[in-house]
C-alpha positions in Angstrom: 4.3 -133.9 -9.8 2.7 -135.6 -7.3 4.4 -138.8 -8.5 7.3 -137.4 -9.5 8.3 -136.2 -5.9 7.3 -139.6 -4.6 10.0 -140.9 -6.9 12.5 -138.7 -6.2 12.1 -139.4 -1.8 11.9 -143.0 -2.4 15.5 -143.2 -4.2 17.0 -140.6 -1.7 15.7 -143.2 1.3 16.5 -146.4 -0.6 20.2 -144.7 -0.7 20.1 -143.6 2.5 19.1 -147.3 3.4 22.4 -148.5 1.8 24.6 -147.0 3.9 26.4 -149.5 6.2 27.5 -147.9 9.4 30.9 -149.4 10.4 33.1 -149.3 13.7 37.1 -149.2 13.1 40.1 -148.8 15.2 42.2 -145.7 14.3 45.4 -144.6 15.3 46.6 -141.1 14.8 48.4 -138.4 16.5 47.5 -135.2 18.0 48.9 -132.2 20.0 47.3 -131.8 23.4 47.8 -128.6 25.5 50.5 -128.3 27.9 49.1 -125.4 30.7 50.7 -122.9 33.2 48.8 -121.6 36.1 47.7 -118.0 35.1 49.7 -116.6 38.7 52.7 -118.3 37.0 52.6 -117.2 33.8 52.1 -113.4 34.7 54.6 -113.6 37.2 57.3 -114.9 34.9 58.4 -111.3 32.8 61.9 -110.6 33.9 64.4 -108.1 32.3 67.8 -110.2 32.1 70.8 -107.6 31.8 72.9 -110.6 30.2 72.7 -110.3 26.6 71.0 -113.8 25.2 71.8 -115.8 22.3 69.3 -114.9 19.4 68.2 -118.9 18.3 64.9 -118.3 16.4 65.0 -114.9 14.6 61.1 -113.4 14.9 59.5 -110.0 14.4 62.1 -106.8 14.7 61.5 -102.8 15.1 64.0 -100.1 15.1 63.6 -96.8 17.2 66.0 -94.8 18.2 69.0 -96.1 16.9 68.3 -99.4 19.2 66.7 -102.7 17.5 63.9 -105.1 19.4 64.1 -108.1 18.1 61.7 -111.0 19.2 62.6 -114.5 20.0 59.4 -116.5 19.5 57.4 -117.0 22.3 60.5 -116.6 24.6 61.0 -112.9 24.9 62.9 -109.5 23.0 66.3 -109.1 22.4 67.4 -105.7 23.0 70.8 -104.2 20.4 72.4 -101.2 20.8 72.6 -100.0 16.8 73.6 -96.5 17.0 77.0 -97.7 15.7 75.6 -100.0 12.6 78.9 -101.2 12.2 79.4 -102.9 15.6 75.9 -103.7 17.1 76.0 -104.6 20.5 73.4 -107.0 22.1 72.6 -105.0 26.3 69.6 -107.0 27.1 66.4 -109.1 26.9 62.9 -109.4 28.3 61.9 -112.4 29.2 58.1 -112.3 27.5 56.3 -115.6 27.2 54.5 -115.8 24.3 55.7 -112.9 22.7 55.2 -113.0 18.8 55.4 -109.0 17.9 55.7 -105.7 18.9 55.5 -102.0 18.6 57.0 -98.6 20.0 55.3 -95.2 20.1 57.0 -92.3 22.2 59.0 -94.6 24.5 56.4 -97.2 25.1 56.9 -101.1 24.0 53.7 -102.7 23.5 54.0 -106.6 23.0 51.9 -109.6 23.3 52.2 -112.1 25.8 49.8 -115.0 24.7 46.5 -113.7 25.6 47.6 -110.7 27.2 49.1 -107.1 26.1 52.3 -105.7 28.1 53.9 -102.5 27.5 57.5 -101.7 29.1 58.6 -98.0 29.6 62.0 -98.1 26.7 63.7 -94.7 28.0 66.6 -96.4 29.5 66.3 -99.1 26.6 69.0 -101.6 28.8 66.4 -101.7 31.6 63.0 -101.6 30.1 60.4 -100.9 32.7 57.3 -103.1 33.0 54.2 -100.6 33.3 51.4 -102.8 33.0 49.2 -105.8 31.1 45.8 -106.0 30.0 44.7 -109.7 30.6 42.2 -111.8 28.3 42.5 -109.8 25.1 43.7 -112.2 22.8 41.7 -115.1 23.7 42.4 -116.9 20.5 46.1 -117.3 20.6 47.8 -119.9 21.0 51.5 -121.4 20.8 52.7 -122.4 17.4 53.0 -126.1 16.3 56.1 -127.7 15.0 54.0 -130.4 13.4 51.1 -130.8 10.7 48.6 -132.6 13.6 45.6 -130.8 14.8 44.8 -130.3 18.6 42.5 -131.4 20.1 39.8 -128.3 20.5 37.7 -129.3 23.5 40.6 -129.9 26.0 42.3 -126.7 25.2 39.4 -124.3 25.3 38.0 -126.6 28.9 41.6 -126.4 30.0 41.7 -122.7 30.0 39.8 -121.7 32.9 41.8 -122.8 35.1 45.7 -121.7 33.3 46.9 -120.8 30.1 48.3 -122.4 27.2 52.0 -122.8 27.0 52.5 -125.7 24.7 52.0 -128.8 23.3 52.7 -132.3 23.6 52.2 -134.9 20.6 50.4 -137.9 21.7 49.1 -141.4 19.7 45.9 -142.3 20.1 44.0 -145.1 19.4 40.2 -144.9 19.7 37.3 -146.9 17.9 35.4 -144.7 15.9 31.9 -144.9 14.0 31.2 -143.6 10.5 28.6 -144.6 7.7 31.0 -146.0 4.4 31.7 -143.5 2.2 30.9 -140.8 5.1 32.9 -138.7 7.7 34.0 -140.5 11.3 31.3 -140.2 14.3 32.8 -140.4 18.0 36.3 -139.2 17.2 37.2 -135.7 19.2 37.2 -132.3 18.0 40.5 -131.6 16.2 41.7 -128.8 15.1 44.0 -127.7 12.4 46.6 -125.3 13.0 45.9 -122.9 11.2 54.4 -105.1 8.2 55.6 -101.9 8.3 54.8 -99.1 10.7 53.1 -96.2 9.6 51.9 -93.2 11.1 50.3 -90.0 10.3 52.1 -86.9 10.9 52.4 -85.7 14.1 54.3 -85.2 17.0 54.4 -88.8 18.1 57.4 -90.9 17.2 57.0 -94.7 15.8 59.6 -97.6 15.8 59.7 -98.9 12.4 58.9 -102.6 12.2 59.3 -105.5 9.8 57.0 -106.1 6.9 55.6 -109.4 8.4 54.1 -107.7 11.2 50.8 -108.5 13.0 51.1 -105.3 15.4 50.7 -101.8 13.5 50.6 -98.2 14.8 48.0 -95.7 12.7 47.5 -92.4 14.4 47.0 -93.5 18.2 45.9 -96.7 17.5 47.2 -99.7 17.9 45.9 -102.8 15.3 46.4 -106.4 16.2 45.8 -109.3 14.1 45.8 -112.8 15.9 44.0 -115.4 13.4 40.9 -113.9 12.0 40.5 -111.2 14.2 41.6 -107.6 15.1 41.6 -105.8 17.9 42.1 -102.2 18.2 43.5 -100.2 20.8 43.8 -96.3 22.0 47.3 -95.6 23.1 46.3 -91.8 23.9 46.5 -92.1 27.2 49.7 -93.5 29.5 47.2 -96.8 30.0 46.0 -98.2 26.4 42.7 -99.7 26.4 40.8 -101.8 24.1 38.6 -99.6 21.5 36.3 -101.5 19.8 34.9 -104.7 19.6 37.2 -107.7 18.0 36.5 -107.4 13.9 36.5 -110.9 12.9 38.0 -110.8 9.2 36.8 -114.1 8.4 40.5 -115.5 6.9 43.8 -116.7 9.0 45.6 -112.9 8.6 48.9 -113.2 9.1 50.1 -109.9 8.6 49.2 -106.3 8.5 50.5 -102.7 7.1 49.4 -99.5 7.3 49.8 -96.8 4.2 47.8 -93.6 4.4 44.3 -94.7 5.6 43.6 -98.0 4.6 45.0 -101.6 6.2 46.4 -104.3 4.5 46.4 -107.8 5.6 47.9 -110.5 4.4 46.2 -114.8 4.5 48.0 -117.4 3.0 45.5 -116.9 -0.3 45.6 -113.6 -1.0 45.1 -109.7 0.3 42.4 -108.1 2.1 42.2 -104.6 2.1 40.2 -102.3 4.6 39.8 -98.4 5.2 40.7 -96.8 8.1 39.2 -93.7 8.0 37.1 -93.8 10.7 40.3 -95.7 13.1 37.6 -96.9 15.0 35.4 -98.9 12.8 37.4 -100.8 9.8 35.4 -100.7 6.4 36.5 -103.7 4.2 37.5 -102.4 1.0 38.7 -105.8 -1.6 41.1 -108.5 -1.6 43.2 -110.1 -4.1 43.1 -113.6 -3.8 46.0 -116.2 -5.4 47.1 -120.0 -5.1 48.3 -121.0 -1.7 51.8 -119.3 -1.1 53.7 -116.5 1.0 51.8 -113.5 2.5 51.9 -111.0 -0.4 51.9 -108.3 2.5 55.6 -108.5 2.6 56.7 -107.3 -0.8 54.2 -105.1 -1.8 55.3 -103.0 2.1 58.5 -103.0 1.2 57.6 -101.4 -2.4 55.3 -98.9 -0.3 57.9 -98.1 2.1 60.1 -97.0 -0.8 57.5 -94.9 -2.1 57.1 -93.4 1.1 60.2 -92.6 2.3 60.9 -90.9 -1.3 57.9 -88.4 -0.7 58.9 -87.9 2.7 55.5 -89.2 4.3 57.2 -90.7 7.0 
């Protein structure tokens, strides 16, 4: 036995010593972050009474005859849809970094990159900014228009002084060292970029969101999924508050849909199901995996919404 272990170790040492260390010059493209000062970012919210052209349709929420449509990372369009045959754009909320929204009891909740903000929409034409919770979505970053990675170190080290509000593509040429057949050594760390709202019956009123939503409201809580984390906010008071520690899901979640006391979360490769019988302690139930493709929550959510409407559960 000792002779066998000796021979195995000798072979491993020999194989390792045969690897050749090589230095090469490589050229590649990468996304570098564009920063904005915290003060400028948080003072940029503005309600514009003049309708704006919708260039990039994002998430949508319907509430009391009005449509609220996110213009990805720019803001929220407000449309009077009480006459569905003649919808009228009546205003726009300039909100940097917005991707999603939900509405409950006359308050519109929306993300603004790393912050949660909310507006009083009792007068839909003139929403009033009511407050902001800062730094609650620390892993939120602008979307990328390409398939390059981003400089992780530059992005995270700079966030102490500003907010990442965009990307600029840079071409780099560097000398990197690696072992033949192995990974590069010395290259900077590069990261790859990685539902319908349903509430229990009660006195609160909640907007109906599109099935590609990352926000959902269940009872008195707002659930937000960004990348691989779920954040829960308590909405029982006028000032929302973070209700629990972030829940790390292990997958890059793209959408969330609530049905009864379960959360269905879509990922690029499947579906995660969590129980919210205890609303502040979601518990993993099961998952469904499929080949890489579209988020399965979209069609599943439409099916469940139709079923709920027929059963008069809304």
